[in-house]
N, CA, C and O of each residue as an XYZ file, in Angstrom:
756
protein
N       9.051     -6.113      9.432
C       8.418     -4.959      8.853
C       7.121     -5.423      8.221
O       7.070     -6.477      7.588
N       6.114     -4.659      8.388
C       4.835     -5.078      7.835
C       4.199     -3.926      7.103
O       4.374     -2.765      7.474
N       3.474     -4.241      6.082
C       2.709     -3.258      5.353
C       1.266     -3.694      5.449
O       0.878     -4.716      4.882
N       0.472     -2.920      6.165
C      -0.930     -3.305      6.288
C      -1.594     -3.158      4.939
O      -1.436     -2.143      4.261
N      -2.311     -4.142      4.569
C      -2.937     -4.131      3.269
C      -4.429     -4.333      3.388
O      -5.069     -4.840      2.467
N      -4.980     -3.943      4.509
C      -6.404     -4.139      4.716
C      -7.242     -3.406      3.687
O      -8.373     -3.805      3.408
N      -6.696     -2.330      3.116
C      -7.464     -1.589      2.135
C      -7.892     -2.472      0.987
O      -8.951     -2.248      0.401
N      -7.100     -3.467      0.650
C      -7.504     -4.364     -0.421
C      -7.955     -5.711      0.101
O      -8.868     -6.326     -0.450
N      -7.317     -6.169      1.162
C      -7.617     -7.503      1.655
C      -9.003     -7.604      2.260
O      -9.587     -8.687      2.297
N      -9.533     -6.497      2.732
C     -10.854     -6.555      3.346
C     -11.968     -6.230      2.367
O     -13.139     -6.224      2.748
N     -11.632     -5.963      1.130
C     -12.685     -5.648      0.170
C     -13.695     -6.781      0.058
O     -14.899     -6.536     -0.020
N     -13.222     -7.996      0.050
C     -14.133     -9.123     -0.074
C     -14.922     -9.374      1.201
O     -15.915    -10.101      1.184
N     -14.494     -8.787      2.293
C     -15.182     -8.979      3.564
C     -16.476     -8.172      3.640
O     -17.241     -8.303      4.595
N     -16.709     -7.356      2.653
C     -17.928     -6.547      2.666
C     -19.168     -7.403      2.521
O     -20.268     -6.979      2.873
N     -18.995     -8.587      2.013
C     -20.121     -9.513      1.882
C     -20.987     -9.197      0.694
O     -21.042     -8.061      0.224
N     -21.646    -10.193      0.225
C     -22.532    -10.025     -0.919
C     -23.862     -9.489     -0.469
O     -24.285     -9.695      0.668
N     -24.492     -8.823     -1.341
C     -25.820     -8.316     -1.038
C     -26.627     -8.347     -2.306
O     -26.381     -9.163     -3.194
N     -27.594     -7.452     -2.389
C     -28.365     -7.435     -3.614
C     -27.489     -6.876     -4.731
O     -26.498     -6.190     -4.481
N     -27.872     -7.181     -5.957
C     -27.089     -6.692     -7.081
C     -27.210     -5.179     -7.132
O     -28.310     -4.626     -7.108
N     -26.036     -4.504     -7.203
C     -26.023     -3.061     -7.284
C     -26.339     -2.622     -8.696
O     -26.544     -3.444     -9.589
N     -26.376     -1.337     -8.884
C     -26.651     -0.817    -10.212
C     -25.510     -1.186    -11.153
O     -24.394     -1.468    -10.718
N     -25.810     -1.177    -12.446
C     -24.784     -1.489    -13.451
C     -23.629     -0.506    -13.356
O     -22.472     -0.902    -13.501
N     -23.917      0.756    -13.118
C     -22.861      1.774    -13.013
C     -21.964      1.497    -11.820
O     -20.742      1.610    -11.920
N     -22.554      1.139    -10.707
C     -21.775      0.858     -9.503
C     -20.886     -0.362     -9.727
O     -19.714     -0.364     -9.349
N     -21.441     -1.382    -10.333
C     -20.652     -2.590    -10.612
C     -19.533     -2.298    -11.599
O     -18.429     -2.821    -11.446
N     -19.789     -1.480    -12.601
C     -18.762     -1.121    -13.582
C     -17.640     -0.342    -12.900
O     -16.464     -0.580    -13.176
N     -17.994      0.581    -12.018
C     -16.985      1.357    -11.290
C     -16.135      0.419    -10.432
O     -14.906      0.495    -10.447
N     -16.792     -0.454     -9.694
C     -16.076     -1.390     -8.828
C     -15.175     -2.307     -9.643
O     -14.041     -2.573     -9.243
N     -15.655     -2.787    -10.763
C     -14.861     -3.681    -11.620
C     -13.594     -2.971    -12.089
O     -12.501     -3.536    -12.036
N     -13.746     -1.740    -12.545
C     -12.594     -0.977    -13.020
C     -11.563     -0.802    -11.908
O     -10.375     -1.056    -12.108
N     -12.015     -0.375    -10.757
C     -11.095     -0.127     -9.644
C     -10.427     -1.428     -9.192
O      -9.209     -1.468     -9.018
N     -11.200     -2.469     -9.005
C     -10.636     -3.730     -8.524
C      -9.630     -4.312     -9.504
O      -8.572     -4.790     -9.093
N      -9.941     -4.279    -10.783
C      -9.011     -4.828    -11.776
C      -7.715     -4.035    -11.838
O      -6.638     -4.609    -11.996
N      -7.817     -2.722    -11.714
C      -6.616     -1.888    -11.770
C      -5.813     -1.920    -10.475
O      -4.610     -1.658    -10.493
N      -6.448     -2.232     -9.364
C      -5.746     -2.279     -8.079
C      -4.808     -3.473     -7.972
O      -3.754     -3.388     -7.341
N      -5.184     -4.568     -8.580
C      -4.480     -5.836     -8.392
C      -2.956     -5.729     -8.524
O      -2.258     -6.149     -7.602
N      -2.401     -5.188     -9.621
C      -0.940     -5.176     -9.734
C      -0.260     -4.311     -8.668
O       0.858     -4.605     -8.244
N      -0.933     -3.258     -8.244
C      -0.342     -2.369     -7.247
C      -0.327     -3.030     -5.871
O       0.635     -2.903     -5.114
N      -1.399     -3.730     -5.569
C      -1.458     -4.451     -4.296
C      -0.419     -5.570     -4.281
O       0.243     -5.801     -3.269
N      -0.284     -6.250     -5.399
C       0.729     -7.311     -5.480
C       2.131     -6.736     -5.305
O       3.000     -7.383     -4.720
N       2.351     -5.538     -5.803
C       3.658     -4.893     -5.628
C       3.926     -4.620     -4.151
O       5.044     -4.814     -3.674
N       2.910     -4.174     -3.435
C       3.052     -3.944     -1.997
C       3.340     -5.266     -1.289
O       4.198     -5.329     -0.408
N       2.627     -6.310     -1.673
C       2.838     -7.622     -1.060
C       4.245     -8.143     -1.332
O       4.871     -8.730     -0.450
N       4.743     -7.934     -2.540
C       6.102     -8.363     -2.884
C       7.135     -7.587     -2.073
O       8.123     -8.158     -1.612
N       6.911     -6.299     -1.902
C       7.826     -5.488     -1.101
C       7.836     -5.982      0.342
O       8.890     -6.061      0.974
N       6.653     -6.311      0.856
C       6.564     -6.834      2.213
C       7.339     -8.149      2.334
O       8.055     -8.362      3.313
N       7.198     -9.015      1.356
C       7.910    -10.294      1.385
C       9.421    -10.080      1.353
O      10.161    -10.784      2.041
N       9.878     -9.127      0.570
C      11.313     -8.841      0.493
C      11.842     -8.326      1.831
O      12.930     -8.708      2.262
N      11.078     -7.470      2.478
C      11.483     -6.944      3.782
C      11.511     -8.049      4.819
O      12.449     -8.142      5.610
N      10.489     -8.885      4.818
C      10.432     -9.991      5.771
C      11.627    -10.906      5.577
O      12.268    -11.315      6.546
N      11.921    -11.222      4.343
C      13.060    -12.096      4.042
C      14.368    -11.471      4.516
O      15.203    -12.145      5.119
N      14.541    -10.190      4.242
C      15.771     -9.512      4.654
C      15.879     -9.439      6.179
O      16.961     -9.625      6.735
N      14.762     -9.168      6.850
C      14.802     -9.023      8.310
C      15.048    -10.345      9.015
O      15.549    -10.372     10.139
N      14.694    -11.448      8.350
C      14.894    -12.763      8.954
C      16.256    -13.351      8.613
O      16.622    -14.413      9.118
N      16.995    -12.673      7.771
C      18.317    -13.168      7.386
C      19.370    -12.575      8.324
O      19.073    -11.748      9.186
N      20.576    -13.016      8.130
C      21.705    -12.472      8.897
C      22.417    -11.396      8.095
O      23.631    -11.224      8.209
N      21.660    -10.680      7.289
C      22.233     -9.667      6.421
C      22.868     -8.547      7.235
O      22.443     -8.239      8.348
N      23.877     -7.960      6.656
C      24.545     -6.813      7.264
C      23.611     -5.604      7.222
O      22.709     -5.541      6.387
N      23.831     -4.643      8.129
C      22.973     -3.455      8.143
C      22.855     -2.770      6.779
O      21.769     -2.322      6.411
N      23.938     -2.684      6.036
C      23.887     -2.027      4.723
C      22.922     -2.767      3.785
O      22.176     -2.135      3.035
N      22.938     -4.106      3.830
C      22.031     -4.889      2.993
C      20.582     -4.711      3.447
O      19.678     -4.609      2.618
N      20.366     -4.675      4.753
C      19.015     -4.446      5.273
C      18.524     -3.057      4.889
O      17.362     -2.872      4.526
N      19.423     -2.090      4.975
C      19.066     -0.729      4.597
C      18.623     -0.671      3.136
O      17.623     -0.035      2.802
N      19.384     -1.347      2.273
C      19.041     -1.339      0.851
C      17.698     -2.033      0.601
O      16.880     -1.541     -0.176
N      17.473     -3.167      1.256
C      16.208     -3.894      1.087
C      15.030     -3.050      1.560
O      14.009     -2.965      0.877
N      15.171     -2.428      2.725
C      14.098     -1.584      3.252
C      13.853     -0.381      2.346
O      12.706     -0.044      2.051
N      14.924      0.260      1.909
C      14.808      1.440      1.059
C      14.067      1.108     -0.232
O      13.157      1.830     -0.641
N      14.462      0.020     -0.859
C      13.808     -0.403     -2.095
C      12.335     -0.719     -1.848
O      11.470     -0.333     -2.634
N      12.058     -1.422     -0.754
C      10.673     -1.783     -0.437
C       9.834     -0.536     -0.168
O       8.706     -0.435     -0.650
N      10.370      0.405      0.593
C       9.621      1.625      0.875
C       9.326      2.390     -0.418
O       8.232      2.931     -0.582
N      10.288      2.436     -1.325
C      10.074      3.098     -2.606
C       8.966      2.400     -3.387
O       8.080      3.049     -3.943
N       9.024      1.069     -3.422
C       8.000      0.296     -4.132
C       6.610      0.537     -3.544
O       5.639      0.722     -4.278
N       6.527      0.533     -2.228
C       5.235      0.734     -1.574
C       4.719      2.151     -1.833
O       3.535      2.346     -2.104
N       5.603      3.124     -1.749
C       5.197      4.503     -2.015
C       4.623      4.635     -3.428
O       3.565      5.232     -3.626
N       5.330      4.074     -4.399
C       4.860      4.150     -5.781
C       3.541      3.395     -5.967
O       2.676      3.831     -6.727
N       3.392      2.280     -5.284
C       2.161      1.497     -5.407
C       0.968      2.256     -4.818
O      -0.119      2.241     -5.397
N       1.161      2.920     -3.671
C       0.055      3.690     -3.103
C      -0.303      4.878     -3.995
O      -1.477      5.226     -4.116
N       0.694      5.501     -4.618
C       0.399      6.573     -5.573
C      -0.426      6.025     -6.728
O      -1.383      6.658     -7.173
N      -0.049      4.844     -7.211
C      -0.798      4.220     -8.307
C      -2.217      3.855     -7.872
O      -3.153      3.978     -8.661
N      -2.386      3.412     -6.631
C      -3.733      3.126     -6.127
C      -4.576      4.407     -6.108
O      -5.746      4.397     -6.489
N      -3.966      5.499     -5.662
C      -4.684      6.779     -5.653
C      -5.070      7.185     -7.067
O      -6.178      7.669     -7.302
N      -4.150      6.986     -8.007
C      -4.446      7.330     -9.399
C      -5.560      6.449     -9.961
O      -6.380      6.909    -10.756
N      -5.586      5.185     -9.547
C      -6.641      4.273     -9.990
C      -8.011      4.785     -9.548
O      -8.949      4.841    -10.343
N      -8.115      5.153     -8.284
C      -9.392      5.655     -7.763
C      -9.741      6.987     -8.428
O     -10.900      7.229     -8.765
N      -8.751      7.840     -8.615
C      -8.991      9.139     -9.258
C      -9.488      8.950    -10.696
O     -10.459      9.584    -11.108
N      -8.821      8.081    -11.452
C      -9.200      7.840    -12.854
C     -10.603      7.253    -12.976
O     -11.316      7.525    -13.942
N     -10.989      6.454    -12.001
C     -12.318      5.833    -12.041
C     -13.421      6.872    -11.898
O     -14.566      6.628    -12.278
N     -13.074      8.021    -11.352
C     -14.061      9.080    -11.174
C     -14.886      8.846     -9.917
O     -14.625      7.938     -9.128
N     -15.870      9.681     -9.766
C     -16.722      9.590     -8.580
C     -17.531      8.304     -8.622
O     -18.152      7.997     -9.640
N     -17.533      7.547     -7.529
C     -18.386      6.358     -7.494
C     -19.846      6.786     -7.649
O     -20.254      7.803     -7.087
N     -20.628      6.026     -8.397
C     -22.025      6.398     -8.635
C     -22.931      6.021     -7.464
O     -23.907      5.286     -7.615
N     -22.576      6.547     -6.302
C     -23.359      6.321     -5.091
C     -23.512      7.657     -4.382
O     -22.863      8.643     -4.729
N     -24.381      7.667     -3.389
C     -24.564      8.878     -2.609
C     -23.226      9.313     -2.017
O     -22.499      8.494     -1.455
N     -22.904     10.581     -2.140
C     -21.681     11.168     -1.612
C     -20.422     10.626     -2.319
O     -19.333     10.621     -1.745
N     -20.588     10.175     -3.562
C     -19.480      9.631     -4.336
C     -18.285     10.564     -4.471
O     -17.150     10.115     -4.309
N     -18.498     11.853     -4.763
C     -17.344     12.750     -4.897
C     -16.504     12.823     -3.614
O     -15.275     12.830     -3.674
N     -17.167     12.876     -2.467
C     -16.434     12.924     -1.200
C     -15.687     11.618     -0.966
O     -14.537     11.632     -0.527
N     -16.328     10.498     -1.253
C     -15.676      9.203     -1.071
C     -14.402      9.110     -1.902
O     -13.355      8.693     -1.406
N     -14.501      9.500     -3.165
C     -13.333      9.457     -4.036
C     -12.243     10.394     -3.546
O     -11.083      9.998     -3.430
N     -12.606     11.618     -3.262
C     -11.643     12.619     -2.804
C     -10.907     12.152     -1.556
O      -9.683     12.248     -1.475
N     -11.663     11.643     -0.584
C     -11.047     11.193      0.662
C     -10.110     10.008      0.441
O      -9.015      9.970      1.001
N     -10.534      9.045     -0.371
C      -9.689      7.875     -0.635
C      -8.399      8.293     -1.335
O      -7.318      7.832     -0.971
N      -8.506      9.161     -2.334
C      -7.323      9.612     -3.072
C      -6.370     10.358     -2.141
O      -5.161     10.126     -2.170
N      -6.907     11.243     -1.325
C      -6.071     11.997     -0.393
C      -5.353     11.068      0.584
O      -4.149     11.204      0.803
N      -6.084     10.135      1.164
C      -5.482      9.219      2.135
C      -4.426      8.327      1.489
O      -3.375      8.090      2.084
N      -4.687      7.834      0.291
C      -3.707      6.982     -0.394
C      -2.446      7.772     -0.739
O      -1.335      7.261     -0.598
N      -2.612      9.005     -1.187
C      -1.444      9.846     -1.467
C      -0.674     10.175     -0.188
O       0.556     10.225     -0.201
N      -1.387     10.398      0.910
C      -0.720     10.657      2.190
C       0.107      9.443      2.628
O       1.219      9.595      3.133
N      -0.438      8.247      2.433
C       0.301      7.033      2.784
C       1.543      6.915      1.906
O       2.619      6.568      2.393
N       1.398      7.200      0.630
C       2.543      7.180     -0.279
C       3.636      8.129      0.215
O       4.810      7.763      0.262
N       3.242      9.341      0.580
C       4.210     10.319      1.097
C       4.892      9.815      2.363
O       6.085     10.043      2.561
N       4.145      9.137      3.213
C       4.721      8.609      4.453
C       5.782      7.544      4.158
O       6.813      7.487      4.828
N       5.525      6.706      3.158
C       6.530      5.699      2.800
C       7.757      6.340      2.161
O       8.869      5.837      2.319
N       7.569      7.440      1.444
C       8.722      8.179      0.920
C       9.540      8.724      2.084
O      10.770      8.682      2.051
N       8.868      9.234      3.108
C       9.579      9.711      4.304
C      10.334      8.577      4.985
O      11.461      8.766      5.443
N       9.712      7.385      5.053
C      10.408      6.242      5.649
C      11.635      5.863      4.828
O      12.671      5.509      5.391
N      11.530      5.934      3.519
C      12.674      5.652      2.657
C      13.803      6.628      2.967
O      14.957      6.225      3.110
N      13.469      7.906      3.070
C      14.481      8.916      3.393
C      15.111      8.642      4.753
O      16.319      8.808      4.927
N      14.292      8.220      5.722
C      14.801      7.920      7.060
C      15.744      6.727      7.025
O      16.836      6.790      7.590
N      15.345      5.644      6.375
C      16.204      4.453      6.329
C      17.487      4.761      5.567
O      18.557      4.279      5.938
N      17.392      5.552      4.516
C      18.591      5.917      3.753
C      19.565      6.730      4.592
O      20.773      6.697      4.358
N      19.039      7.458      5.566
C      19.883      8.294      6.407
C      20.480      7.598      7.626
O      21.282      8.196      8.343
N      20.103      6.351      7.870
C      20.640      5.643      9.032
C      22.095      5.261      8.807
O      22.497      4.882      7.707
N      22.866      5.370      9.870
C      24.281      4.977      9.840
C      24.362      3.461      9.965
O      23.872      2.886     10.937
N      24.977      2.821      8.986
C      25.033      1.353      8.989
C      26.313      0.804      9.619
O      26.418     -0.402      9.844
N      27.276      1.661      9.902
C      28.537      1.156     10.469
C      28.411      0.829     11.955
O      29.225      0.079     12.493
N      27.413      1.377     12.615
C      27.177      1.117     14.045
C      25.885      0.310     14.164
O      24.786      0.848     14.031
N      26.039     -0.998     14.419
C      24.870     -1.893     14.469
C      23.844     -1.452     15.518
O      22.640     -1.520     15.271
N      24.306     -1.009     16.667
C      23.380     -0.609     17.729
C      22.565      0.613     17.307
O      21.350      0.648     17.498
N      23.230      1.605     16.738
C      22.528      2.807     16.280
C      21.571      2.468     15.138
O      20.469      3.010     15.058
N      22.001      1.575     14.266
C      21.150      1.158     13.152
C      19.895      0.460     13.676
O      18.782      0.744     13.234
N      20.091     -0.453     14.619
C      18.954     -1.174     15.200
C      17.991     -0.206     15.892
O      16.774     -0.369     15.806
N      18.537      0.796     16.577
C      17.697      1.797     17.236
C      16.873      2.576     16.210
O      15.688      2.841     16.415
N      17.518      2.932     15.115
C      16.807      3.628     14.040
C      15.700      2.779     13.445
O      14.623      3.280     13.120
N      15.975      1.487     13.303
C      14.949      0.577     12.779
C      13.756      0.486     13.723
O      12.618      0.327     13.279
N      14.017      0.586     15.025
C      12.927      0.560     16.000
C      11.966      1.722     15.783
O      10.750      1.547     15.863
N      12.505      2.899     15.511
C      11.666      4.062     15.229
C      10.866      3.891     13.955
O       9.711      4.309     13.870
N      11.489      3.275     12.971
C      10.793      3.019     11.708
C       9.653      2.035     11.936
O       8.560      2.209     11.396
N       9.907      1.001     12.733
C       8.857      0.007     13.021
C       7.655      0.672     13.695
O       6.509      0.326     13.408
N       7.915      1.613     14.576
C       6.824      2.326     15.245
C       5.996      3.119     14.229
O       4.766      3.113     14.280
N       6.681      3.798     13.308
C       5.967      4.559     12.280
C       5.186      3.637     11.358
O       4.118      4.008     10.870
N       5.704      2.443     11.116
C       4.983      1.481     10.281
C       3.677      1.051     10.943
O       2.669      0.844     10.266
N       3.699      0.919     12.259
C       2.472      0.577     12.974
C       1.401      1.633     12.768
O       0.225      1.312     12.593
N       1.811      2.892     12.789
C       0.872      3.980     12.549
C       0.359      3.955     11.110
O      -0.816      4.221     10.858
N       1.246      3.636     10.175
C       0.844      3.547      8.773
C      -0.124      2.397      8.549
O      -1.000      2.480      7.688
N       0.027      1.332      9.312
C      -0.893      0.203      9.191
C      -2.316      0.653      9.450
O      -3.242      0.271      8.735
N      -2.481      1.465     10.478
C      -3.807      1.981     10.798
C      -4.330      2.878      9.682
O      -5.509      2.818      9.334
N      -3.452      3.711      9.122
C      -3.858      4.604      8.033
C      -4.289      3.821      6.807
O      -5.295      4.144      6.176
N      -3.521      2.784      6.468
C      -3.884      2.024      5.276
C      -5.172      1.245      5.491
O      -5.913      0.992      4.541
N      -5.443      0.862      6.741
C      -6.710      0.195      7.042
C      -7.895      1.116      6.756
O      -8.957      0.659      6.334
N      -7.706      2.416      6.987
C      -8.790      3.379      6.822
C      -8.890      3.935      5.403
O      -9.917      4.505      5.034
N      -7.839      3.778      4.607
C      -7.740      4.490      3.334
C      -8.939      4.295      2.416
O      -9.410      5.262      1.817
N      -9.432      3.102      2.292
C     -10.571      2.860      1.412
C     -11.789      2.364      2.179
O     -12.718      1.808      1.593
N     -11.779      2.566      3.482
C     -12.861      2.051      4.328
C     -14.231      2.479      3.834
O     -15.132      1.650      3.700
N     -14.396      3.774      3.559
C     -15.706      4.277      3.145
C     -16.148      3.691      1.804
O     -17.341      3.512      1.558
N     -15.176      3.395      0.941
C     -15.524      2.791     -0.347
C     -15.998      1.350     -0.182
O     -16.645      0.799     -1.072
N     -15.677      0.748      0.949
C     -15.978     -0.659      1.178
C     -17.319     -0.871      1.865
O     -17.634     -1.987      2.278
N     -18.100      0.177      1.991
C     -19.371      0.049      2.684
C     -20.532      0.209      1.715
O     -20.386      0.740      0.615
N     -21.661     -0.256      2.148
C     -22.897     -0.084      1.398
C     -22.874     -0.743      0.034
O     -22.198     -1.747     -0.187
N     -23.630     -0.150     -0.871
C     -23.789     -0.693     -2.217
C     -22.449     -0.798     -2.945
O     -22.196     -1.779     -3.644
N     -21.603      0.201     -2.783
C     -20.303      0.204     -3.450
C     -19.412     -0.912     -2.911
O     -18.750     -1.607     -3.681
N     -19.394     -1.082     -1.603
C     -18.613     -2.161     -1.001
C     -19.083     -3.524     -1.459
O     -18.273     -4.416     -1.713
N     -20.387     -3.686     -1.564
C     -20.944     -4.961     -2.042
C     -20.516     -5.220     -3.475
O     -20.165     -6.345     -3.830
N     -20.544     -4.174     -4.303
C     -20.137     -4.334     -5.697
C     -18.655     -4.683     -5.788
O     -18.262     -5.509     -6.612
N     -17.838     -4.065     -4.954
C     -16.405     -4.360     -4.969
C     -16.138     -5.786     -4.490
O     -15.273     -6.474     -5.032
N     -16.872     -6.222     -3.489
C     -16.680     -7.570     -2.945
C     -17.009     -8.643     -3.974
O     -16.501     -9.762     -3.890
N     -17.841     -8.316     -4.929
C     -18.243     -9.288     -5.949
C     -17.279     -9.346     -7.127
O     -17.411    -10.216     -7.988
N     -16.311     -8.431     -7.178
C     -15.392     -8.377     -8.314
C     -14.239     -9.354     -8.131
O     -13.588     -9.348     -7.086
N     -13.977    -10.191     -9.129
C     -12.864    -11.143     -9.034
C     -11.537    -10.450     -8.711
O     -10.709    -11.017     -7.998
N     -11.323     -9.241     -9.221
C     -10.080     -8.523     -8.958
C      -9.874     -8.216     -7.489
O      -8.735     -8.189     -7.020
N     -10.943     -7.985     -6.756
C     -10.840     -7.735     -5.315
C     -10.889     -9.038     -4.530
O     -10.232     -9.155     -3.496
N     -11.650    -10.016     -4.998
C     -11.743    -11.287     -4.284
C     -10.410    -12.011     -4.266
O     -10.054    -12.612     -3.253
N      -9.668    -11.969     -5.353
C      -8.382    -12.673     -5.395
C      -7.387    -12.064     -4.426
O      -6.493    -12.754     -3.935
N      -7.535    -10.775     -4.147
C      -6.631    -10.120     -3.210
C      -6.896    -10.551     -1.778
O      -5.986    -10.559     -0.950
N      -8.135    -10.906     -1.485
C      -8.468    -11.280     -0.119
C      -7.916    -12.646      0.248
O      -7.835    -12.983      1.429
N      -7.537    -13.432     -0.742
C      -7.010    -14.769     -0.464
C      -5.580    -14.729      0.050
O      -5.087    -15.719      0.592
N      -4.913    -13.599     -0.113
C      -3.534    -13.465      0.332
C      -3.510    -13.121      1.808
O      -4.263    -12.260      2.262
N      -2.668    -13.776      2.542
C      -2.575    -13.528      3.985
C      -2.020    -12.145      4.249
O      -1.129    -11.673      3.543
N      -2.550    -11.506      5.264
C      -2.056    -10.198      5.660
C      -0.837    -10.379      6.535
O      -0.853    -11.207      7.447
N       0.244     -9.611      6.276
C       1.442     -9.728      7.085
C       1.221     -9.273      8.512
O       0.276     -8.542      8.805
N       2.087     -9.704      9.381
C       2.043     -9.367     10.799
C       2.442     -7.910     10.981
O       3.572     -7.531     10.675
N       1.527     -7.102     11.472
C       1.792     -5.671     11.642
C       2.743     -5.397     12.789
O       3.218     -4.269     12.921
N       3.036     -6.367     13.613
C       3.892     -6.137     14.766
C       5.351     -6.423     14.537
O       6.156     -6.197     15.441
N       5.732     -6.906     13.380
C       7.134     -7.224     13.172
C       7.932     -5.969     12.929
O       7.386     -4.957     12.491
N       9.196     -6.022     13.204
C      10.052     -4.866     12.997
C      10.822     -5.049     11.715
O      10.898     -6.167     11.206
N      11.404     -3.982     11.167
C      12.095     -4.064      9.911
C      13.230     -5.070      9.939
O      13.467     -5.772      8.956
N      13.912     -5.142     11.028
C      14.997     -6.121     11.149
C      15.292     -6.316     12.612
O      15.154     -5.397     13.419
N      15.681     -7.468     12.931
C      16.054     -7.759     14.303
C      17.558     -7.884     14.339
O      18.109     -8.903     13.923
N      18.219     -6.874     14.825
C      19.680     -6.874     14.907
C      20.083     -6.909     16.340
O      21.275     -6.915     16.646
């Protein structure tokens, strides 16, 4: 199971440029510093899922690990949306639209992980074959979510704002973490 985290991991990939305005740098600093714990929560959930999927755990244990991870990821994406919302409109051209779009996309991703939690909770664990089949469907939906999370903050990562974010230690430290494999499945049974 993989959780694409490009929304934070690629922030530093925006590259340095000229120094942005003080307001832009202040906005980026606030967002990057507040994002860190939420991104780490997503990374921890991913690690827990990977560990569970690589173990010989029973379907019920895998179900519990996935359910908990999906809940954690959903809450973290909601917190990311709240972080961007609280920061207000970025002080760049079209800032209100950028903020609105990022918040909407992050909340949509959160809702999708809540749906995945509901799906995993509803899988029958007494039949290994049926459980494995259900996990296959979840893995497919995760692939789609990976693409969504890649796009969630894309617009914020461009231009002057992206440069300001790339310069923030809070965003740079996130880029040092390896991105999980988006092709793995929740569990191999």
